[in-house]
PDB file of N, CA, C and O in Angstrom:
ATOM      1  N   MET A   1      -3.951 -33.643  -3.402  1.00  0.00           N
ATOM      2  CA  MET A   1      -5.126 -34.381  -3.009  1.00  0.00           C
ATOM      3  C   MET A   1      -5.061 -34.631  -1.503  1.00  0.00           C
ATOM      4  O   MET A   1      -4.054 -35.116  -0.987  1.00  0.00           O
ATOM      5  N   THR A   2      -6.122 -34.301  -0.821  1.00  0.00           N
ATOM      6  CA  THR A   2      -6.226 -34.563   0.615  1.00  0.00           C
ATOM      7  C   THR A   2      -7.603 -35.144   0.892  1.00  0.00           C
ATOM      8  O   THR A   2      -8.612 -34.640   0.398  1.00  0.00           O
ATOM      9  N   THR A   3      -7.637 -36.214   1.691  1.00  0.00           N
ATOM     10  CA  THR A   3      -8.910 -36.813   2.060  1.00  0.00           C
ATOM     11  C   THR A   3      -8.813 -37.402   3.465  1.00  0.00           C
ATOM     12  O   THR A   3      -7.746 -37.849   3.886  1.00  0.00           O
ATOM     13  N   THR A   4      -9.918 -37.400   4.176  1.00  0.00           N
ATOM     14  CA  THR A   4      -9.972 -38.022   5.494  1.00  0.00           C
ATOM     15  C   THR A   4     -10.098 -39.530   5.307  1.00  0.00           C
ATOM     16  O   THR A   4     -10.940 -39.997   4.541  1.00  0.00           O
ATOM     17  N   ILE A   5      -9.250 -40.298   6.015  1.00  0.00           N
ATOM     18  CA  ILE A   5      -9.308 -41.752   5.880  1.00  0.00           C
ATOM     19  C   ILE A   5      -9.733 -42.444   7.170  1.00  0.00           C
ATOM     20  O   ILE A   5     -10.141 -43.605   7.145  1.00  0.00           O
ATOM     21  N   LYS A   6      -9.642 -41.742   8.291  1.00  0.00           N
ATOM     22  CA  LYS A   6     -10.006 -42.352   9.574  1.00  0.00           C
ATOM     23  C   LYS A   6     -10.350 -41.233  10.543  1.00  0.00           C
ATOM     24  O   LYS A   6      -9.731 -40.170  10.514  1.00  0.00           O
ATOM     25  N   ALA A   7     -11.332 -41.471  11.396  1.00  0.00           N
ATOM     26  CA  ALA A   7     -11.694 -40.473  12.396  1.00  0.00           C
ATOM     27  C   ALA A   7     -12.172 -41.163  13.655  1.00  0.00           C
ATOM     28  O   ALA A   7     -12.809 -42.215  13.603  1.00  0.00           O
ATOM     29  N   GLY A   8     -11.862 -40.566  14.771  1.00  0.00           N
ATOM     30  CA  GLY A   8     -12.277 -41.082  16.067  1.00  0.00           C
ATOM     31  C   GLY A   8     -12.774 -39.955  16.939  1.00  0.00           C
ATOM     32  O   GLY A   8     -12.853 -38.808  16.501  1.00  0.00           O
ATOM     33  N   ARG A   9     -13.106 -40.274  18.156  1.00  0.00           N
ATOM     34  CA  ARG A   9     -13.641 -39.270  19.080  1.00  0.00           C
ATOM     35  C   ARG A   9     -12.642 -38.154  19.360  1.00  0.00           C
ATOM     36  O   ARG A   9     -13.043 -37.008  19.559  1.00  0.00           O
ATOM     37  N   ASN A  10     -11.346 -38.470  19.377  1.00  0.00           N
ATOM     38  CA  ASN A  10     -10.335 -37.478  19.747  1.00  0.00           C
ATOM     39  C   ASN A  10      -9.326 -37.149  18.651  1.00  0.00           C
ATOM     40  O   ASN A  10      -8.428 -36.334  18.865  1.00  0.00           O
ATOM     41  N   SER A  11      -9.459 -37.767  17.493  1.00  0.00           N
ATOM     42  CA  SER A  11      -8.488 -37.501  16.426  1.00  0.00           C
ATOM     43  C   SER A  11      -9.078 -37.873  15.071  1.00  0.00           C
ATOM     44  O   SER A  11     -10.100 -38.553  14.979  1.00  0.00           O
ATOM     45  N   PHE A  12      -8.401 -37.406  14.021  1.00  0.00           N
ATOM     46  CA  PHE A  12      -8.735 -37.855  12.678  1.00  0.00           C
ATOM     47  C   PHE A  12      -7.458 -37.888  11.854  1.00  0.00           C
ATOM     48  O   PHE A  12      -6.511 -37.146  12.114  1.00  0.00           O
ATOM     49  N   THR A  13      -7.450 -38.767  10.852  1.00  0.00           N
ATOM     50  CA  THR A  13      -6.271 -38.958  10.018  1.00  0.00           C
ATOM     51  C   THR A  13      -6.621 -38.613   8.583  1.00  0.00           C
ATOM     52  O   THR A  13      -7.645 -39.043   8.051  1.00  0.00           O
ATOM     53  N   MET A  14      -5.750 -37.830   7.973  1.00  0.00           N
ATOM     54  CA  MET A  14      -5.929 -37.438   6.578  1.00  0.00           C
ATOM     55  C   MET A  14      -4.812 -38.038   5.736  1.00  0.00           C
ATOM     56  O   MET A  14      -3.662 -38.122   6.167  1.00  0.00           O
ATOM     57  N   PHE A  15      -5.176 -38.453   4.528  1.00  0.00           N
ATOM     58  CA  PHE A  15      -4.212 -38.960   3.559  1.00  0.00           C
ATOM     59  C   PHE A  15      -3.948 -37.841   2.569  1.00  0.00           C
ATOM     60  O   PHE A  15      -4.879 -37.187   2.098  1.00  0.00           O
ATOM     61  N   GLN A  16      -2.672 -37.620   2.252  1.00  0.00           N
ATOM     62  CA  GLN A  16      -2.314 -36.539   1.337  1.00  0.00           C
ATOM     63  C   GLN A  16      -1.329 -37.025   0.288  1.00  0.00           C
ATOM     64  O   GLN A  16      -0.414 -37.796   0.579  1.00  0.00           O
ATOM     65  N   ARG A  17      -1.535 -36.559  -0.935  1.00  0.00           N
ATOM     66  CA  ARG A  17      -0.595 -36.789  -2.025  1.00  0.00           C
ATOM     67  C   ARG A  17      -0.343 -35.449  -2.696  1.00  0.00           C
ATOM     68  O   ARG A  17      -1.267 -34.679  -2.961  1.00  0.00           O
ATOM     69  N   ILE A  18       0.928 -35.193  -2.963  1.00  0.00           N
ATOM     70  CA  ILE A  18       1.309 -33.959  -3.658  1.00  0.00           C
ATOM     71  C   ILE A  18       2.145 -34.353  -4.870  1.00  0.00           C
ATOM     72  O   ILE A  18       3.061 -35.170  -4.784  1.00  0.00           O
ATOM     73  N   PHE A  19       1.799 -33.746  -5.997  1.00  0.00           N
ATOM     74  CA  PHE A  19       2.489 -34.030  -7.248  1.00  0.00           C
ATOM     75  C   PHE A  19       3.272 -32.805  -7.707  1.00  0.00           C
ATOM     76  O   PHE A  19       2.890 -31.669  -7.427  1.00  0.00           O
ATOM     77  N   LEU A  20       4.368 -33.050  -8.413  1.00  0.00           N
ATOM     78  CA  LEU A  20       5.160 -31.987  -9.006  1.00  0.00           C
ATOM     79  C   LEU A  20       4.275 -31.218  -9.977  1.00  0.00           C
ATOM     80  O   LEU A  20       3.570 -31.818 -10.789  1.00  0.00           O
ATOM     81  N   LYS A  21       4.308 -29.905  -9.896  1.00  0.00           N
ATOM     82  CA  LYS A  21       3.430 -29.043 -10.690  1.00  0.00           C
ATOM     83  C   LYS A  21       3.468 -29.430 -12.166  1.00  0.00           C
ATOM     84  O   LYS A  21       4.530 -29.627 -12.755  1.00  0.00           O
ATOM     85  N   ASP A  22       2.278 -29.531 -12.735  1.00  0.00           N
ATOM     86  CA  ASP A  22       2.088 -29.821 -14.154  1.00  0.00           C
ATOM     87  C   ASP A  22       2.636 -31.184 -14.584  1.00  0.00           C
ATOM     88  O   ASP A  22       2.934 -31.392 -15.760  1.00  0.00           O
ATOM     89  N   THR A  23       2.769 -32.117 -13.623  1.00  0.00           N
ATOM     90  CA  THR A  23       3.203 -33.481 -13.947  1.00  0.00           C
ATOM     91  C   THR A  23       2.383 -34.452 -13.114  1.00  0.00           C
ATOM     92  O   THR A  23       1.568 -34.048 -12.284  1.00  0.00           O
ATOM     93  N   ASP A  24       2.609 -35.724 -13.346  1.00  0.00           N
ATOM     94  CA  ASP A  24       2.000 -36.733 -12.488  1.00  0.00           C
ATOM     95  C   ASP A  24       3.067 -37.427 -11.647  1.00  0.00           C
ATOM     96  O   ASP A  24       2.910 -38.581 -11.250  1.00  0.00           O
ATOM     97  N   ILE A  25       4.162 -36.698 -11.379  1.00  0.00           N
ATOM     98  CA  ILE A  25       5.249 -37.210 -10.549  1.00  0.00           C
ATOM     99  C   ILE A  25       4.907 -36.974  -9.078  1.00  0.00           C
ATOM    100  O   ILE A  25       4.786 -35.834  -8.630  1.00  0.00           O
ATOM    101  N   LEU A  26       4.753 -38.072  -8.337  1.00  0.00           N
ATOM    102  CA  LEU A  26       4.415 -38.012  -6.917  1.00  0.00           C
ATOM    103  C   LEU A  26       5.643 -37.581  -6.116  1.00  0.00           C
ATOM    104  O   LEU A  26       6.704 -38.196  -6.224  1.00  0.00           O
ATOM    105  N   VAL A  27       5.501 -36.519  -5.307  1.00  0.00           N
ATOM    106  CA  VAL A  27       6.622 -36.058  -4.485  1.00  0.00           C
ATOM    107  C   VAL A  27       6.366 -36.243  -2.990  1.00  0.00           C
ATOM    108  O   VAL A  27       7.313 -36.303  -2.207  1.00  0.00           O
ATOM    109  N   VAL A  28       5.104 -36.335  -2.587  1.00  0.00           N
ATOM    110  CA  VAL A  28       4.771 -36.564  -1.184  1.00  0.00           C
ATOM    111  C   VAL A  28       3.561 -37.489  -1.111  1.00  0.00           C
ATOM    112  O   VAL A  28       2.571 -37.311  -1.821  1.00  0.00           O
ATOM    113  N   ASP A  29       3.669 -38.472  -0.241  1.00  0.00           N
ATOM    114  CA  ASP A  29       2.595 -39.416   0.034  1.00  0.00           C
ATOM    115  C   ASP A  29       2.577 -39.561   1.556  1.00  0.00           C
ATOM    116  O   ASP A  29       3.486 -40.161   2.129  1.00  0.00           O
ATOM    117  N   ALA A  30       1.543 -39.013   2.218  1.00  0.00           N
ATOM    118  CA  ALA A  30       1.591 -38.952   3.683  1.00  0.00           C
ATOM    119  C   ALA A  30       0.240 -39.220   4.321  1.00  0.00           C
ATOM    120  O   ALA A  30      -0.810 -38.982   3.724  1.00  0.00           O
ATOM    121  N   GLU A  31       0.291 -39.724   5.558  1.00  0.00           N
ATOM    122  CA  GLU A  31      -0.868 -39.795   6.442  1.00  0.00           C
ATOM    123  C   GLU A  31      -0.568 -38.887   7.622  1.00  0.00           C
ATOM    124  O   GLU A  31       0.476 -39.010   8.262  1.00  0.00           O
ATOM    125  N   VAL A  32      -1.492 -37.972   7.906  1.00  0.00           N
ATOM    126  CA  VAL A  32      -1.307 -37.010   8.986  1.00  0.00           C
ATOM    127  C   VAL A  32      -2.435 -37.184   9.996  1.00  0.00           C
ATOM    128  O   VAL A  32      -3.610 -37.073   9.645  1.00  0.00           O
ATOM    129  N   THR A  33      -2.078 -37.457  11.255  1.00  0.00           N
ATOM    130  CA  THR A  33      -3.072 -37.595  12.319  1.00  0.00           C
ATOM    131  C   THR A  33      -3.144 -36.286  13.094  1.00  0.00           C
ATOM    132  O   THR A  33      -2.129 -35.761  13.553  1.00  0.00           O
ATOM    133  N   ASN A  34      -4.359 -35.774  13.231  1.00  0.00           N
ATOM    134  CA  ASN A  34      -4.607 -34.520  13.942  1.00  0.00           C
ATOM    135  C   ASN A  34      -5.246 -34.814  15.288  1.00  0.00           C
ATOM    136  O   ASN A  34      -6.262 -35.505  15.363  1.00  0.00           O
ATOM    137  N   VAL A  35      -4.650 -34.291  16.346  1.00  0.00           N
ATOM    138  CA  VAL A  35      -5.184 -34.390  17.699  1.00  0.00           C
ATOM    139  C   VAL A  35      -5.180 -32.976  18.263  1.00  0.00           C
ATOM    140  O   VAL A  35      -4.157 -32.294  18.217  1.00  0.00           O
ATOM    141  N   PHE A  36      -6.300 -32.536  18.787  1.00  0.00           N
ATOM    142  CA  PHE A  36      -6.400 -31.193  19.350  1.00  0.00           C
ATOM    143  C   PHE A  36      -6.205 -31.267  20.858  1.00  0.00           C
ATOM    144  O   PHE A  36      -6.799 -32.114  21.525  1.00  0.00           O
ATOM    145  N   ILE A  37      -5.377 -30.384  21.393  1.00  0.00           N
ATOM    146  CA  ILE A  37      -5.034 -30.398  22.815  1.00  0.00           C
ATOM    147  C   ILE A  37      -5.317 -29.035  23.426  1.00  0.00           C
ATOM    148  O   ILE A  37      -4.923 -28.007  22.876  1.00  0.00           O
ATOM    149  N   ASP A  38      -5.995 -29.030  24.554  1.00  0.00           N
ATOM    150  CA  ASP A  38      -6.164 -27.818  25.356  1.00  0.00           C
ATOM    151  C   ASP A  38      -4.863 -27.642  26.133  1.00  0.00           C
ATOM    152  O   ASP A  38      -4.618 -28.353  27.108  1.00  0.00           O
ATOM    153  N   MET A  39      -4.038 -26.702  25.705  1.00  0.00           N
ATOM    154  CA  MET A  39      -2.714 -26.528  26.311  1.00  0.00           C
ATOM    155  C   MET A  39      -2.798 -26.077  27.764  1.00  0.00           C
ATOM    156  O   MET A  39      -1.911 -26.395  28.557  1.00  0.00           O
ATOM    157  N   ASN A  40      -3.851 -25.341  28.129  1.00  0.00           N
ATOM    158  CA  ASN A  40      -3.991 -24.898  29.521  1.00  0.00           C
ATOM    159  C   ASN A  40      -4.337 -26.059  30.448  1.00  0.00           C
ATOM    160  O   ASN A  40      -3.810 -26.165  31.556  1.00  0.00           O
ATOM    161  N   ALA A  41      -5.232 -26.926  29.974  1.00  0.00           N
ATOM    162  CA  ALA A  41      -5.658 -28.060  30.798  1.00  0.00           C
ATOM    163  C   ALA A  41      -4.745 -29.270  30.609  1.00  0.00           C
ATOM    164  O   ALA A  41      -4.735 -30.179  31.439  1.00  0.00           O
ATOM    165  N   GLY A  42      -3.984 -29.279  29.527  1.00  0.00           N
ATOM    166  CA  GLY A  42      -3.128 -30.424  29.246  1.00  0.00           C
ATOM    167  C   GLY A  42      -3.911 -31.668  28.872  1.00  0.00           C
ATOM    168  O   GLY A  42      -3.474 -32.788  29.138  1.00  0.00           O
ATOM    169  N   LYS A  43      -5.082 -31.472  28.248  1.00  0.00           N
ATOM    170  CA  LYS A  43      -5.946 -32.593  27.894  1.00  0.00           C
ATOM    171  C   LYS A  43      -6.322 -32.555  26.417  1.00  0.00           C
ATOM    172  O   LYS A  43      -6.329 -31.500  25.783  1.00  0.00           O
ATOM    173  N   VAL A  44      -6.631 -33.727  25.893  1.00  0.00           N
ATOM    174  CA  VAL A  44      -7.102 -33.840  24.520  1.00  0.00           C
ATOM    175  C   VAL A  44      -8.507 -33.260  24.420  1.00  0.00           C
ATOM    176  O   VAL A  44      -9.334 -33.477  25.306  1.00  0.00           O
ATOM    177  N   VAL A  45      -8.778 -32.527  23.353  1.00  0.00           N
ATOM    178  CA  VAL A  45     -10.090 -31.946  23.102  1.00  0.00           C
ATOM    179  C   VAL A  45     -10.844 -32.861  22.135  1.00  0.00           C
ATOM    180  O   VAL A  45     -10.341 -33.132  21.045  1.00  0.00           O
ATOM    181  N   PRO A  46     -12.032 -33.343  22.502  1.00  0.00           N
ATOM    182  CA  PRO A  46     -12.795 -34.191  21.581  1.00  0.00           C
ATOM    183  C   PRO A  46     -13.135 -33.447  20.288  1.00  0.00           C
ATOM    184  O   PRO A  46     -13.346 -32.234  20.295  1.00  0.00           O
ATOM    185  N   VAL A  47     -13.185 -34.183  19.188  1.00  0.00           N
ATOM    186  CA  VAL A  47     -13.592 -33.601  17.911  1.00  0.00           C
ATOM    187  C   VAL A  47     -15.074 -33.277  18.021  1.00  0.00           C
ATOM    188  O   VAL A  47     -15.889 -34.166  18.269  1.00  0.00           O
ATOM    189  N   ASP A  48     -15.427 -32.010  17.840  1.00  0.00           N
ATOM    190  CA  ASP A  48     -16.818 -31.584  17.989  1.00  0.00           C
ATOM    191  C   ASP A  48     -17.301 -30.896  16.711  1.00  0.00           C
ATOM    192  O   ASP A  48     -16.582 -30.853  15.712  1.00  0.00           O
ATOM    193  N   ASN A  49     -18.525 -30.358  16.749  1.00  0.00           N
ATOM    194  CA  ASN A  49     -19.112 -29.726  15.568  1.00  0.00           C
ATOM    195  C   ASN A  49     -18.298 -28.544  15.069  1.00  0.00           C
ATOM    196  O   ASN A  49     -18.251 -28.304  13.862  1.00  0.00           O
ATOM    197  N   GLU A  50     -17.661 -27.804  15.955  1.00  0.00           N
ATOM    198  CA  GLU A  50     -16.830 -26.670  15.535  1.00  0.00           C
ATOM    199  C   GLU A  50     -15.650 -27.149  14.697  1.00  0.00           C
ATOM    200  O   GLU A  50     -15.318 -26.543  13.679  1.00  0.00           O
ATOM    201  N   ILE A  51     -15.029 -28.219  15.122  1.00  0.00           N
ATOM    202  CA  ILE A  51     -13.903 -28.782  14.369  1.00  0.00           C
ATOM    203  C   ILE A  51     -14.411 -29.383  13.062  1.00  0.00           C
ATOM    204  O   ILE A  51     -13.799 -29.186  12.012  1.00  0.00           O
ATOM    205  N   ILE A  52     -15.514 -30.108  13.114  1.00  0.00           N
ATOM    206  CA  ILE A  52     -16.077 -30.721  11.905  1.00  0.00           C
ATOM    207  C   ILE A  52     -16.417 -29.656  10.870  1.00  0.00           C
ATOM    208  O   ILE A  52     -16.189 -29.868   9.679  1.00  0.00           O
ATOM    209  N   SER A  53     -16.955 -28.524  11.294  1.00  0.00           N
ATOM    210  CA  SER A  53     -17.316 -27.474  10.341  1.00  0.00           C
ATOM    211  C   SER A  53     -16.091 -26.880   9.660  1.00  0.00           C
ATOM    212  O   SER A  53     -16.204 -26.313   8.573  1.00  0.00           O
ATOM    213  N   SER A  54     -14.921 -27.001  10.284  1.00  0.00           N
ATOM    214  CA  SER A  54     -13.684 -26.527   9.668  1.00  0.00           C
ATOM    215  C   SER A  54     -13.162 -27.515   8.627  1.00  0.00           C
ATOM    216  O   SER A  54     -12.438 -27.124   7.712  1.00  0.00           O
ATOM    217  N   TRP A  55     -13.521 -28.781   8.758  1.00  0.00           N
ATOM    218  CA  TRP A  55     -13.123 -29.843   7.826  1.00  0.00           C
ATOM    219  C   TRP A  55     -14.387 -30.582   7.391  1.00  0.00           C
ATOM    220  O   TRP A  55     -14.721 -31.617   7.968  1.00  0.00           O
ATOM    221  N   PRO A  56     -15.098 -30.068   6.380  1.00  0.00           N
ATOM    222  CA  PRO A  56     -16.378 -30.672   5.978  1.00  0.00           C
ATOM    223  C   PRO A  56     -16.295 -32.159   5.653  1.00  0.00           C
ATOM    224  O   PRO A  56     -17.280 -32.874   5.839  1.00  0.00           O
ATOM    225  N   ASP A  57     -15.152 -32.649   5.176  1.00  0.00           N
ATOM    226  CA  ASP A  57     -14.998 -34.069   4.873  1.00  0.00           C
ATOM    227  C   ASP A  57     -15.222 -34.935   6.112  1.00  0.00           C
ATOM    228  O   ASP A  57     -15.602 -36.099   5.984  1.00  0.00           O
ATOM    229  N   LEU A  58     -14.996 -34.392   7.301  1.00  0.00           N
ATOM    230  CA  LEU A  58     -15.211 -35.153   8.533  1.00  0.00           C
ATOM    231  C   LEU A  58     -16.676 -35.514   8.739  1.00  0.00           C
ATOM    232  O   LEU A  58     -16.983 -36.526   9.370  1.00  0.00           O
ATOM    233  N   GLY A  59     -17.580 -34.695   8.214  1.00  0.00           N
ATOM    234  CA  GLY A  59     -19.005 -34.958   8.356  1.00  0.00           C
ATOM    235  C   GLY A  59     -19.415 -36.307   7.792  1.00  0.00           C
ATOM    236  O   GLY A  59     -20.421 -36.877   8.213  1.00  0.00           O
ATOM    237  N   ASN A  60     -18.637 -36.826   6.835  1.00  0.00           N
ATOM    238  CA  ASN A  60     -18.915 -38.144   6.260  1.00  0.00           C
ATOM    239  C   ASN A  60     -18.613 -39.267   7.242  1.00  0.00           C
ATOM    240  O   ASN A  60     -19.040 -40.401   7.026  1.00  0.00           O
ATOM    241  N   TYR A  61     -17.892 -38.977   8.306  1.00  0.00           N
ATOM    242  CA  TYR A  61     -17.481 -39.984   9.271  1.00  0.00           C
ATOM    243  C   TYR A  61     -18.268 -39.930  10.575  1.00  0.00           C
ATOM    244  O   TYR A  61     -18.306 -40.915  11.313  1.00  0.00           O
ATOM    245  N   PHE A  62     -18.886 -38.814  10.864  1.00  0.00           N
ATOM    246  CA  PHE A  62     -19.500 -38.603  12.165  1.00  0.00           C
ATOM    247  C   PHE A  62     -20.845 -39.300  12.260  1.00  0.00           C
ATOM    248  O   PHE A  62     -21.718 -39.059  11.426  1.00  0.00           O
ATOM    249  N   ASN A  63     -21.036 -40.159  13.255  1.00  0.00           N
ATOM    250  CA  ASN A  63     -22.316 -40.838  13.467  1.00  0.00           C
ATOM    251  C   ASN A  63     -23.380 -39.837  13.880  1.00  0.00           C
ATOM    252  O   ASN A  63     -23.077 -38.826  14.514  1.00  0.00           O
ATOM    253  N   LYS A  64     -24.608 -40.113  13.524  1.00  0.00           N
ATOM    254  CA  LYS A  64     -25.705 -39.198  13.831  1.00  0.00           C
ATOM    255  C   LYS A  64     -25.881 -38.962  15.322  1.00  0.00           C
ATOM    256  O   LYS A  64     -26.325 -37.885  15.718  1.00  0.00           O
ATOM    257  N   ASP A  65     -25.544 -39.941  16.165  1.00  0.00           N
ATOM    258  CA  ASP A  65     -25.707 -39.760  17.607  1.00  0.00           C
ATOM    259  C   ASP A  65     -24.541 -38.977  18.214  1.00  0.00           C
ATOM    260  O   ASP A  65     -24.533 -38.707  19.415  1.00  0.00           O
ATOM    261  N   LYS A  66     -23.547 -38.609  17.380  1.00  0.00           N
ATOM    262  CA  LYS A  66     -22.419 -37.772  17.776  1.00  0.00           C
ATOM    263  C   LYS A  66     -21.526 -38.401  18.834  1.00  0.00           C
ATOM    264  O   LYS A  66     -20.756 -37.699  19.488  1.00  0.00           O
ATOM    265  N   SER A  67     -21.619 -39.728  19.013  1.00  0.00           N
ATOM    266  CA  SER A  67     -20.808 -40.371  20.027  1.00  0.00           C
ATOM    267  C   SER A  67     -19.484 -40.885  19.463  1.00  0.00           C
ATOM    268  O   SER A  67     -18.522 -41.083  20.205  1.00  0.00           O
ATOM    269  N   SER A  68     -19.441 -41.101  18.146  1.00  0.00           N
ATOM    270  CA  SER A  68     -18.219 -41.629  17.559  1.00  0.00           C
ATOM    271  C   SER A  68     -18.205 -41.375  16.063  1.00  0.00           C
ATOM    272  O   SER A  68     -19.181 -40.905  15.479  1.00  0.00           O
ATOM    273  N   PHE A  69     -17.082 -41.697  15.466  1.00  0.00           N
ATOM    274  CA  PHE A  69     -16.914 -41.527  14.039  1.00  0.00           C
ATOM    275  C   PHE A  69     -16.804 -42.882  13.372  1.00  0.00           C
ATOM    276  O   PHE A  69     -16.256 -43.820  13.951  1.00  0.00           O
ATOM    277  N   SER A  70     -17.313 -42.988  12.178  1.00  0.00           N
ATOM    278  CA  SER A  70     -17.105 -44.159  11.336  1.00  0.00           C
ATOM    279  C   SER A  70     -17.420 -43.764   9.909  1.00  0.00           C
ATOM    280  O   SER A  70     -18.197 -42.838   9.674  1.00  0.00           O
ATOM    281  N   LYS A  71     -16.825 -44.454   8.962  1.00  0.00           N
ATOM    282  CA  LYS A  71     -17.047 -44.130   7.556  1.00  0.00           C
ATOM    283  C   LYS A  71     -18.481 -44.415   7.164  1.00  0.00           C
ATOM    284  O   LYS A  71     -18.978 -45.525   7.352  1.00  0.00           O
ATOM    285  N   SER A  72     -19.155 -43.390   6.610  1.00  0.00           N
ATOM    286  CA  SER A  72     -20.514 -43.571   6.120  1.00  0.00           C
ATOM    287  C   SER A  72     -20.452 -44.291   4.794  1.00  0.00           C
ATOM    288  O   SER A  72     -19.489 -44.133   4.043  1.00  0.00           O
ATOM    289  N   THR A  73     -21.466 -45.078   4.499  1.00  0.00           N
ATOM    290  CA  THR A  73     -21.505 -45.779   3.218  1.00  0.00           C
ATOM    291  C   THR A  73     -22.654 -45.279   2.385  1.00  0.00           C
ATOM    292  O   THR A  73     -22.855 -45.749   1.266  1.00  0.00           O
TER     293      THR A  73
END
């Protein structure tokens, strides 16, 4: 199971749970924060539509004015 739990202008955090195959035994419980960096410029790359299209769950967080992210209700 993987789901986005937090998103911002420059990063997003996903919550992940992995269970032992064919059981309900939890083996991994993690939060992973993703930050994209332009290695040539040495700068953080803002989360944009190209990144959002790669992770459709992010669309639930992106404000319509595209200035920031927040959980839609």
